[in-house]
N, CA, C and O atoms as a GROMACS GRO file, in nm:
protein
  352
    1MET      N    1   8.391  14.524   9.149
    1MET     CA    2   8.285  14.521   9.210
    1MET      C    3   8.296  14.432   9.333
    1MET      O    4   8.358  14.325   9.334
    2GLY      N    5   8.228  14.489   9.444
    2GLY     CA    6   8.252  14.393   9.563
    2GLY      C    7   8.276  14.476   9.689
    2GLY      O    8   8.296  14.598   9.684
    3PHE      N    9   8.274  14.405   9.801
    3PHE     CA   10   8.276  14.492   9.917
    3PHE      C   11   8.345  14.376  10.036
    3PHE      O   12   8.323  14.255  10.045
    4ASP      N   13   8.425  14.452  10.109
    4ASP     CA   14   8.490  14.367  10.208
    4ASP      C   15   8.604  14.298  10.156
    4ASP      O   16   8.645  14.192  10.206
    5ASN      N   17   8.651  14.348  10.069
    5ASN     CA   18   8.778  14.274  10.012
    5ASN      C   19   8.918  14.346  10.063
    5ASN      O   20   8.952  14.464  10.056
    6ALA      N   21   8.989  14.227  10.120
    6ALA     CA   22   9.134  14.270  10.170
    6ALA      C   23   9.234  14.287  10.051
    6ALA      O   24   9.322  14.373  10.053
    7GLY      N   25   9.218  14.210   9.960
    7GLY     CA   26   9.303  14.209   9.852
    7GLY      C   27   9.238  14.245   9.709
    7GLY      O   28   9.133  14.307   9.700
    8ASN      N   29   9.315  14.197   9.593
    8ASN     CA   30   9.244  14.234   9.466
    8ASN      C   31   9.135  14.148   9.444
    8ASN      O   32   9.140  14.035   9.494
    9LEU      N   33   9.021  14.187   9.366
    9LEU     CA   34   8.927  14.117   9.307
    9LEU      C   35   8.833  14.174   9.205
    9LEU      O   36   8.806  14.294   9.217
   10ASN      N   37   8.792  14.123   9.131
   10ASN     CA   38   8.704  14.182   9.004
   10ASN      C   39   8.554  14.171   9.067
   10ASN      O   40   8.504  14.276   9.109
   11ALA      N   41   8.494  14.073   9.075
   11ALA     CA   42   8.353  14.061   9.127
   11ALA      C   43   8.330  13.971   9.253
   11ALA      O   44   8.376  13.856   9.256
   12GLY      N   45   8.272  14.014   9.335
   12GLY     CA   46   8.260  13.934   9.453
   12GLY      C   47   8.277  14.015   9.578
   12GLY      O   48   8.314  14.132   9.572
   13TRP      N   49   8.249  13.952   9.696
   13TRP     CA   50   8.291  14.031   9.834
   13TRP      C   51   8.348  13.921   9.943
   13TRP      O   52   8.342  13.799   9.932
   14ASN      N   53   8.395  13.983  10.032
   14ASN     CA   54   8.434  13.908  10.125
   14ASN      C   55   8.570  13.826  10.088
   14ASN      O   56   8.601  13.721  10.143
   15ASN      N   57   8.641  13.884   9.992
   15ASN     CA   58   8.768  13.805   9.939
   15ASN      C   59   8.894  13.869   9.997
   15ASN      O   60   8.922  13.989   9.991
   16TYR      N   61   8.959  13.780  10.048
   16TYR     CA   62   9.104  13.832  10.121
   16TYR      C   63   9.210  13.848  10.034
   16TYR      O   64   9.300  13.928  10.060
   17VAL      N   65   9.208  13.775   9.922
   17VAL     CA   66   9.319  13.759   9.840
   17VAL      C   67   9.266  13.793   9.693
   17VAL      O   68   9.172  13.872   9.683
   18ASN      N   69   9.320  13.738   9.586
   18ASN     CA   70   9.268  13.755   9.456
   18ASN      C   71   9.131  13.673   9.439
   18ASN      O   72   9.115  13.566   9.497
   19ALA      N   73   9.046  13.723   9.368
   19ALA     CA   74   8.919  13.674   9.348
   19ALA      C   75   8.860  13.739   9.218
   19ALA      O   76   8.878  13.858   9.190
   20ASN      N   77   8.787  13.647   9.137
   20ASN     CA   78   8.738  13.692   9.006
   20ASN      C   79   8.582  13.728   9.032
   20ASN      O   80   8.533  13.841   9.028
   21VAL      N   81   8.509  13.593   9.065
   21VAL     CA   82   8.379  13.587   9.126
   21VAL      C   83   8.342  13.500   9.215
   21VAL      O   84   8.348  13.377   9.201
   22GLY      N   85   8.296  13.569   9.325
   22GLY     CA   86   8.262  13.494   9.438
   22GLY      C   87   8.250  13.569   9.572
   22GLY      O   88   8.251  13.692   9.583
   23THR      N   89   8.238  13.489   9.664
   23THR     CA   90   8.207  13.552   9.804
   23THR      C   91   8.266  13.472   9.902
   23THR      O   92   8.252  13.350   9.893
   24GLY      N   93   8.340  13.528  10.011
   24GLY     CA   94   8.395  13.478  10.126
   24GLY      C   95   8.507  13.406  10.096
   24GLY      O   96   8.535  13.301  10.154
   25ASN      N   97   8.586  13.467   9.992
   25ASN     CA   98   8.690  13.385   9.951
   25ASN      C   99   8.822  13.421  10.039
   25ASN      O  100   8.842  13.540  10.059
   26VAL      N  101   8.901  13.337  10.085
   26VAL     CA  102   9.028  13.355  10.176
   26VAL      C  103   9.150  13.386  10.071
   26VAL      O  104   9.235  13.474  10.087
   27GLY      N  105   9.140  13.295   9.961
   27GLY     CA  106   9.254  13.257   9.862
   27GLY      C  107   9.221  13.320   9.755
   27GLY      O  108   9.152  13.421   9.754
   28GLN      N  109   9.279  13.251   9.636
   28GLN     CA  110   9.259  13.293   9.501
   28GLN      C  111   9.155  13.213   9.460
   28GLN      O  112   9.150  13.101   9.512
   29PHE      N  113   9.055  13.248   9.363
   29PHE     CA  114   8.955  13.161   9.291
   29PHE      C  115   8.896  13.243   9.194
   29PHE      O  116   8.908  13.365   9.193
   30ASN      N  117   8.823  13.167   9.098
   30ASN     CA  118   8.772  13.221   8.990
   30ASN      C  119   8.617  13.241   9.018
   30ASN      O  120   8.568  13.353   9.028
   31ILE      N  121   8.536  13.109   9.033
   31ILE     CA  122   8.412  13.139   9.073
   31ILE      C  123   8.378  13.044   9.209
   31ILE      O  124   8.427  12.934   9.232
   32GLY      N  125   8.301  13.103   9.274
   32GLY     CA  126   8.274  13.029   9.423
   32GLY      C  127   8.265  13.139   9.535
   32GLY      O  128   8.264  13.261   9.527
   33TYR      N  129   8.259  13.061   9.633
   33TYR     CA  130   8.239  13.133   9.751
   33TYR      C  131   8.290  13.043   9.889
   33TYR      O  132   8.296  12.920   9.892
   34GLU      N  133   8.319  13.125   9.988
   34GLU     CA  134   8.364  13.045  10.095
   34GLU      C  135   8.512  12.955  10.080
   34GLU      O  136   8.530  12.854  10.148
   35ASN      N  137   8.598  13.000   9.995
   35ASN     CA  138   8.719  12.932   9.946
   35ASN      C  139   8.831  12.986  10.027
   35ASN      O  140   8.866  13.104  10.029
   36ASP      N  141   8.885  12.885  10.095
   36ASP     CA  142   8.999  12.939  10.186
   36ASP      C  143   9.131  12.913  10.093
   36ASP      O  144   9.236  12.965  10.133
   37GLY      N  145   9.133  12.851   9.994
   37GLY     CA  146   9.262  12.842   9.901
   37GLY      C  147   9.235  12.888   9.773
   37GLY      O  148   9.180  12.994   9.744
   38THR      N  149   9.278  12.800   9.697
   38THR     CA  150   9.252  12.828   9.539
   38THR      C  151   9.138  12.741   9.487
   38THR      O  152   9.135  12.620   9.511
   39ALA      N  153   9.047  12.802   9.416
   39ALA     CA  154   8.930  12.736   9.350
   39ALA      C  155   8.892  12.803   9.236
   39ALA      O  156   8.932  12.919   9.224
   40ASN      N  157   8.822  12.754   9.148
   40ASN     CA  158   8.766  12.775   9.028
   40ASN      C  159   8.642  12.805   9.048
   40ASN      O  160   8.593  12.918   9.046
   41VAL      N  161   8.577  12.683   9.072
   41VAL     CA  162   8.432  12.677   9.087
   41VAL      C  163   8.373  12.600   9.200
   41VAL      O  164   8.378  12.480   9.175
   42GLY      N  165   8.322  12.623   9.306
   42GLY     CA  166   8.285  12.575   9.431
   42GLY      C  167   8.263  12.645   9.534
   42GLY      O  168   8.273  12.768   9.534
   43VAL      N  169   8.229  12.573   9.638
   43VAL     CA  170   8.195  12.651   9.768
   43VAL      C  171   8.268  12.575   9.896
   43VAL      O  172   8.286  12.454   9.904
   44TRP      N  173   8.305  12.670   9.988
   44TRP     CA  174   8.364  12.598  10.113
   44TRP      C  175   8.508  12.532  10.059
   44TRP      O  176   8.522  12.414  10.092
   45ASN      N  177   8.593  12.578   9.998
   45ASN     CA  178   8.691  12.498   9.965
   45ASN      C  179   8.821  12.549  10.049
   45ASN      O  180   8.838  12.670  10.058
   46VAL      N  181   8.904  12.466  10.106
   46VAL     CA  182   8.997  12.498  10.206
   46VAL      C  183   9.126  12.498  10.143
   46VAL      O  184   9.215  12.575  10.177
   47GLY      N  185   9.138  12.408  10.046
   47GLY     CA  186   9.259  12.393   9.948
   47GLY      C  187   9.250  12.436   9.809
   47GLY      O  188   9.188  12.539   9.781
   48GLU      N  189   9.308  12.367   9.718
   48GLU     CA  190   9.310  12.395   9.587
   48GLU      C  191   9.190  12.306   9.515
   48GLU      O  192   9.189  12.186   9.542
   49ARG      N  193   9.108  12.348   9.441
   49ARG     CA  194   9.003  12.258   9.374
   49ARG      C  195   8.927  12.328   9.239
   49ARG      O  196   8.925  12.450   9.223
   50ASN      N  197   8.879  12.255   9.167
   50ASN     CA  198   8.798  12.330   9.040
   50ASN      C  199   8.660  12.342   9.058
   50ASN      O  200   8.596  12.447   9.049
   51ILE      N  201   8.609  12.218   9.088
   51ILE     CA  202   8.453  12.204   9.106
   51ILE      C  203   8.420  12.110   9.220
   51ILE      O  204   8.457  11.993   9.230
   52GLY      N  205   8.341  12.180   9.306
   52GLY     CA  206   8.302  12.094   9.416
   52GLY      C  207   8.280  12.198   9.540
   52GLY      O  208   8.282  12.320   9.525
   53PHE      N  209   8.260  12.140   9.654
   53PHE     CA  210   8.253  12.203   9.755
   53PHE      C  211   8.284  12.136   9.919
   53PHE      O  212   8.255  12.020   9.946
   54VAL      N  213   8.326  12.197   9.985
   54VAL     CA  214   8.375  12.144  10.132
   54VAL      C  215   8.487  12.053  10.103
   54VAL      O  216   8.497  11.944  10.158
   55ASN      N  217   8.584  12.106  10.003
   55ASN     CA  218   8.711  12.021  10.008
   55ASN      C  219   8.830  12.086  10.081
   55ASN      O  220   8.862  12.204  10.071
   56ILE      N  221   8.892  11.990  10.156
   56ILE     CA  222   8.986  12.036  10.256
   56ILE      C  223   9.131  12.042  10.152
   56ILE      O  224   9.217  12.128  10.172
   57GLY      N  225   9.142  11.962  10.065
   57GLY     CA  226   9.273  11.950   9.998
   57GLY      C  227   9.236  11.992   9.854
   57GLY      O  228   9.154  12.080   9.826
   58GLN      N  229   9.300  11.923   9.772
   58GLN     CA  230   9.278  11.941   9.620
   58GLN      C  231   9.175  11.845   9.575
   58GLN      O  232   9.160  11.733   9.626
   59GLY      N  233   9.107  11.891   9.480
   59GLY     CA  234   8.986  11.833   9.423
   59GLY      C  235   8.940  11.897   9.296
   59GLY      O  236   8.936  12.020   9.287
   60LEU      N  237   8.899  11.808   9.186
   60LEU     CA  238   8.824  11.876   9.089
   60LEU      C  239   8.665  11.864   9.102
   60LEU      O  240   8.597  11.967   9.110
   61VAL      N  241   8.618  11.763   9.104
   61VAL     CA  242   8.470  11.740   9.109
   61VAL      C  243   8.450  11.675   9.250
   61VAL      O  244   8.524  11.582   9.282
   62GLY      N  245   8.365  11.713   9.327
   62GLY     CA  246   8.314  11.655   9.446
   62GLY      C  247   8.301  11.730   9.572
   62GLY      O  248   8.316  11.851   9.561
   63PHE      N  249   8.277  11.686   9.681
   63PHE     CA  250   8.264  11.758   9.778
   63PHE      C  251   8.316  11.660   9.907
   63PHE      O  252   8.336  11.538   9.906
   64ALA      N  253   8.328  11.752  10.014
   64ALA     CA  254   8.382  11.679  10.151
   64ALA      C  255   8.497  11.595  10.125
   64ALA      O  256   8.504  11.481  10.171
   65ASN      N  257   8.604  11.656  10.041
   65ASN     CA  258   8.733  11.568  10.027
   65ASN      C  259   8.835  11.653  10.107
   65ASN      O  260   8.859  11.772  10.088
   66PRO      N  261   8.899  11.560  10.212
   66PRO     CA  262   8.980  11.617  10.281
   66PRO      C  263   9.143  11.636  10.226
   66PRO      O  264   9.227  11.713  10.271
   67GLN      N  265   9.156  11.546  10.123
   67GLN     CA  266   9.267  11.576  10.038
   67GLN      C  267   9.251  11.568   9.890
   67GLN      O  268   9.150  11.620   9.843
   68ASN      N  269   9.339  11.509   9.809
   68ASN     CA  270   9.303  11.522   9.661
   68ASN      C  271   9.192  11.422   9.631
   68ASN      O  272   9.172  11.316   9.691
   69GLY      N  273   9.123  11.473   9.529
   69GLY     CA  274   9.015  11.389   9.474
   69GLY      C  275   8.965  11.449   9.336
   69GLY      O  276   8.956  11.570   9.313
   70ASP      N  277   8.940  11.365   9.264
   70ASP     CA  278   8.890  11.394   9.100
   70ASP      C  279   8.736  11.414   9.119
   70ASP      O  280   8.684  11.526   9.113
   71VAL      N  281   8.664  11.297   9.143
   71VAL     CA  282   8.533  11.294   9.157
   71VAL      C  283   8.473  11.202   9.258
   71VAL      O  284   8.487  11.080   9.249
   72GLY      N  285   8.405  11.262   9.355
   72GLY     CA  286   8.365  11.171   9.469
   72GLY      C  287   8.319  11.254   9.568
   72GLY      O  288   8.307  11.375   9.547
   73VAL      N  289   8.282  11.189   9.706
   73VAL     CA  290   8.237  11.258   9.811
   73VAL      C  291   8.311  11.176   9.926
   73VAL      O  292   8.346  11.058   9.918
   74THR      N  293   8.328  11.256  10.028
   74THR     CA  294   8.392  11.225  10.158
   74THR      C  295   8.507  11.126  10.129
   74THR      O  296   8.506  11.007  10.163
   75SER      N  297   8.619  11.198  10.053
   75SER     CA  298   8.746  11.124  10.044
   75SER      C  299   8.829  11.151  10.152
   75SER      O  300   8.830  11.266  10.194
   76VAL      N  301   8.902  11.064  10.207
   76VAL     CA  302   9.003  11.068  10.293
   76VAL      C  303   9.137  11.134  10.236
   76VAL      O  304   9.185  11.242  10.272
   77LEU      N  305   9.187  11.046  10.140
   77LEU     CA  306   9.300  11.071  10.092
   77LEU      C  307   9.298  11.090   9.934
   77LEU      O  308   9.235  11.185   9.887
   78GLU      N  309   9.365  11.006   9.856
   78GLU     CA  310   9.329  11.030   9.712
   78GLU      C  311   9.210  10.968   9.664
   78GLU      O  312   9.144  10.901   9.744
   79ARG      N  313   9.173  10.981   9.543
   79ARG     CA  314   9.031  10.903   9.518
   79ARG      C  315   9.033  10.944   9.366
   79ARG      O  316   9.046  11.061   9.330
   80LEU      N  317   9.018  10.836   9.279
   80LEU     CA  318   8.972  10.850   9.154
   80LEU      C  319   8.855  10.778   9.106
   80LEU      O  320   8.786  10.701   9.174
   81GLY      N  321   8.838  10.812   8.972
   81GLY     CA  322   8.718  10.728   8.915
   81GLY      C  323   8.594  10.843   8.935
   81GLY      O  324   8.608  10.964   8.945
   82SER      N  325   8.467  10.763   8.937
   82SER     CA  326   8.337  10.836   8.917
   82SER      C  327   8.264  10.851   9.033
   82SER      O  328   8.195  10.950   9.053
   83GLY      N  329   8.280  10.730   9.137
   83GLY     CA  330   8.206  10.719   9.251
   83GLY      C  331   8.280  10.645   9.350
   83GLY      O  332   8.226  10.635   9.460
   84GLY      N  333   8.398  10.587   9.334
   84GLY     CA  334   8.478  10.486   9.428
   84GLY      C  335   8.562  10.586   9.511
   84GLY      O  336   8.602  10.692   9.463
   85VAL      N  337   8.588  10.545   9.642
   85VAL     CA  338   8.658  10.602   9.733
   85VAL      C  339   8.762  10.518   9.776
   85VAL      O  340   8.739  10.406   9.821
   86VAL      N  341   8.884  10.571   9.764
   86VAL     CA  342   9.016  10.518   9.774
   86VAL      C  343   9.077  10.559   9.910
   86VAL      O  344   9.115  10.675   9.925
   87LEU      N  345   9.086  10.476  10.000
   87LEU     CA  346   9.160  10.523  10.119
   87LEU      C  347   9.296  10.449  10.138
   87LEU      O  348   9.303  10.327  10.149
   88THR      N  349   9.411  10.538  10.143
   88THR     CA  350   9.537  10.487  10.134
   88THR      C  351   9.606  10.538  10.273
   88THR      O  352   9.722  10.509  10.298
   0.00000   0.00000   0.00000
């Protein structure tokens, strides 16, 4: 199911590579949309991430993370914990 898919996908649209459910994905992902890299659940992911949106790098939960992040917002590099931001 889907349309505007340049690669393989199960459900979704605007996917350029593999995608299961989502829209506007440039890379692989399971659930989400506007993902440029790999993402399971989220929106506007440029890199790998599981849950979150606006992640430029890798991130599990959170948004606006340019690099790696587990949980947080607007992380510049790596950040750990539930709310703290670590700049290294």
